[in-house]
Backbone as CSV, one residue per row, in Angstrom:
resi,resn,N_x,N_y,N_z,CA_x,CA_y,CA_z,C_x,C_y,C_z
1,MET,-32.581,32.080,-43.402,-31.608,31.050,-43.325,-31.583,30.477,-41.915
2,LEU,-31.310,29.191,-41.827,-31.250,28.548,-40.523,-29.873,28.741,-39.897
3,GLU,-29.907,29.083,-38.645,-28.642,29.210,-37.944,-28.220,27.834,-37.445
4,SER,-26.959,27.563,-37.590,-26.487,26.263,-37.122,-26.251,26.336,-35.616
5,SER,-26.659,25.311,-34.963,-26.495,25.283,-33.506,-25.319,24.382,-33.173
6,HIS,-24.155,24.973,-33.132,-22.944,24.230,-32.788,-22.753,24.277,-31.275
7,THR,-22.480,23.137,-30.736,-22.217,23.083,-29.311,-20.716,23.175,-29.121
8,THR,-20.299,24.155,-28.372,-18.872,24.287,-28.113,-18.566,23.679,-26.755
9,LEU,-17.587,22.834,-26.739,-17.176,22.218,-25.493,-16.096,23.079,-24.852
10,GLU,-16.319,23.390,-23.610,-15.326,24.176,-22.904,-14.164,23.268,-22.523
11,PRO,-12.967,23.784,-22.566,-11.828,22.947,-22.195,-11.898,22.546,-20.721
12,SER,-11.381,21.378,-20.430,-11.397,20.875,-19.054,-10.492,21.722,-18.177
13,THR,-10.899,21.850,-16.951,-10.056,22.571,-16.005,-8.921,21.645,-15.575
14,PRO,-7.832,22.186,-15.075,-6.726,21.326,-14.623,-7.150,20.337,-13.542
15,GLN,-8.109,20.741,-12.700,-8.568,19.834,-11.647,-9.286,18.630,-12.266
16,GLN,-10.100,18.850,-13.287,-10.792,17.742,-13.944,-9.793,16.826,-14.642
17,GLN,-8.776,17.412,-15.249,-7.771,16.605,-15.933,-6.975,15.770,-14.943
18,SER,-6.680,16.319,-13.776,-5.915,15.556,-12.794,-6.733,14.382,-12.263
19,TRP,-8.031,14.567,-12.089,-8.879,13.455,-11.650,-8.902,12.357,-12.700
20,GLY,-8.913,12.741,-13.952,-8.889,11.747,-15.025,-7.612,10.937,-15.002
21,ALA,-6.488,11.602,-14.734,-5.206,10.903,-14.661,-5.168,9.968,-13.464
22,VAL,-5.698,10.413,-12.345,-5.719,9.575,-11.139,-6.573,8.334,-11.373
23,ILE,-7.718,8.513,-11.973,-8.603,7.379,-12.246,-7.932,6.401,-13.205
24,ALA,-7.263,6.909,-14.226,-6.568,6.044,-15.186,-5.469,5.244,-14.498
25,ILE,-4.714,5.883,-13.625,-3.638,5.191,-12.905,-4.209,4.102,-12.005
26,VAL,-5.299,4.398,-11.312,-5.926,3.406,-10.425,-6.414,2.211,-11.233
27,VAL,-7.025,2.451,-12.369,-7.525,1.351,-13.204,-6.366,0.496,-13.704
28,ILE,-5.291,1.127,-14.146,-4.129,0.380,-14.647,-3.502,-0.445,-13.528
29,LEU,-3.343,0.146,-12.348,-2.771,-0.603,-11.222,-3.663,-1.776,-10.822
30,ALA,-4.976,-1.573,-10.840,-5.901,-2.659,-10.509,-5.764,-3.800,-11.512
31,MET,-5.620,-3.471,-12.776,-5.461,-4.505,-13.799,-4.153,-5.268,-13.596
32,ILE,-3.084,-4.571,-13.216,-1.803,-5.236,-12.973,-1.911,-6.176,-11.779
33,VAL,-2.550,-5.728,-10.712,-2.696,-6.565,-9.511,-3.545,-7.798,-9.821
34,ILE,-4.646,-7.612,-10.527,-5.508,-8.743,-10.882,-4.755,-9.725,-11.772
35,GLY,-3.992,-9.206,-12.726,-3.188,-10.071,-13.597,-2.126,-10.837,-12.830
36,ALA,-1.513,-10.182,-11.851,-0.488,-10.858,-11.042,-1.099,-11.996,-10.237
37,PHE,-2.264,-11.758,-9.623,-2.933,-12.828,-8.876,-3.349,-13.966,-9.799
38,TYR,-3.797,-13.634,-10.993,-4.194,-14.657,-11.957,-2.990,-15.524,-12.335
39,ALA,-1.873,-14.875,-12.652,-0.673,-15.621,-13.039,-0.143,-16.445,-11.873
40,TRP,-0.186,-15.889,-10.666,0.293,-16.601,-9.488,-0.556,-17.843,-9.240
41,ASN,-1.883,-17.715,-9.344,-2.763,-18.866,-9.147,-2.567,-19.908,-10.231
42,LYS,-2.307,-19.460,-11.453,-2.067,-20.411,-12.530,-0.778,-21.180,-12.284
43,ARG,0.239,-20.493,-11.791,1.514,-21.160,-11.519,1.357,-22.152,-10.376
44,LEU,0.579,-21.799,-9.347,0.345,-22.733,-8.241,-0.415,-23.966,-8.718
45,GLY,-1.294,-23.775,-9.685,-2.069,-24.894,-10.205,-1.221,-25.860,-11.012
46,LYS,-0.128,-25.383,-11.630,0.731,-26.253,-12.433,1.698,-27.054,-11.573
47,GLU,2.050,-26.548,-10.393,2.993,-27.251,-9.524,2.316,-28.470,-8.911
48,PRO,3.080,-29.525,-8.662,2.496,-30.703,-8.013,1.979,-30.338,-6.622
49,GLY,0.763,-30.644,-6.366,0.173,-30.322,-5.069,-0.532,-28.989,-5.075
50,GLY,-0.090,-28.069,-5.890,-0.740,-26.764,-6.038,-0.789,-25.977,-4.750
51,ALA,-1.878,-25.277,-4.543,-2.047,-24.405,-3.379,-2.152,-25.218,-2.098
52,ALA,-2.644,-26.440,-2.163,-2.772,-27.259,-0.962,-1.394,-27.586,-0.395
53,ALA,-0.434,-27.880,-1.264,0.930,-28.184,-0.799,1.555,-26.940,-0.187
54,LEU,1.309,-25.771,-0.776,1.846,-24.529,-0.240,1.272,-24.259,1.136
55,ALA,-0.021,-24.466,1.315,-0.664,-24.219,2.616,-0.145,-25.201,3.653
56,THR,0.088,-26.450,3.265,0.569,-27.446,4.203,1.986,-27.130,4.648
57,THR,2.860,-26.773,3.703,4.238,-26.484,4.084,4.315,-25.218,4.916
58,THR,3.476,-24.248,4.636,3.469,-23.027,5.422,2.988,-23.318,6.837
59,ALA,1.967,-24.141,6.973,1.412,-24.451,8.284,2.394,-25.261,9.116
60,THR,3.148,-26.155,8.493,4.061,-27.013,9.252,5.372,-26.287,9.579
61,THR,5.772,-25.321,8.787,7.048,-24.651,9.038,6.909,-23.430,9.927
62,THR,5.693,-22.937,10.116,5.495,-21.753,10.952,5.377,-22.179,12.413
63,PRO,6.138,-21.545,13.292,6.068,-21.942,14.707,4.761,-21.546,15.354
């Protein structure tokens, strides 16, 4: 009879699991930051003058 060759996966160590959580948090935060910049740029594009008006007012009001 043929013996079945089952591969058993060893459970992850707590250190490996913590790295997975850290990586997941970093990816989620990066997605939030990218989304915020995207939404901010879209809002600037809808305003009259857009980013150029913002840069001009900032340059003229800063001492």
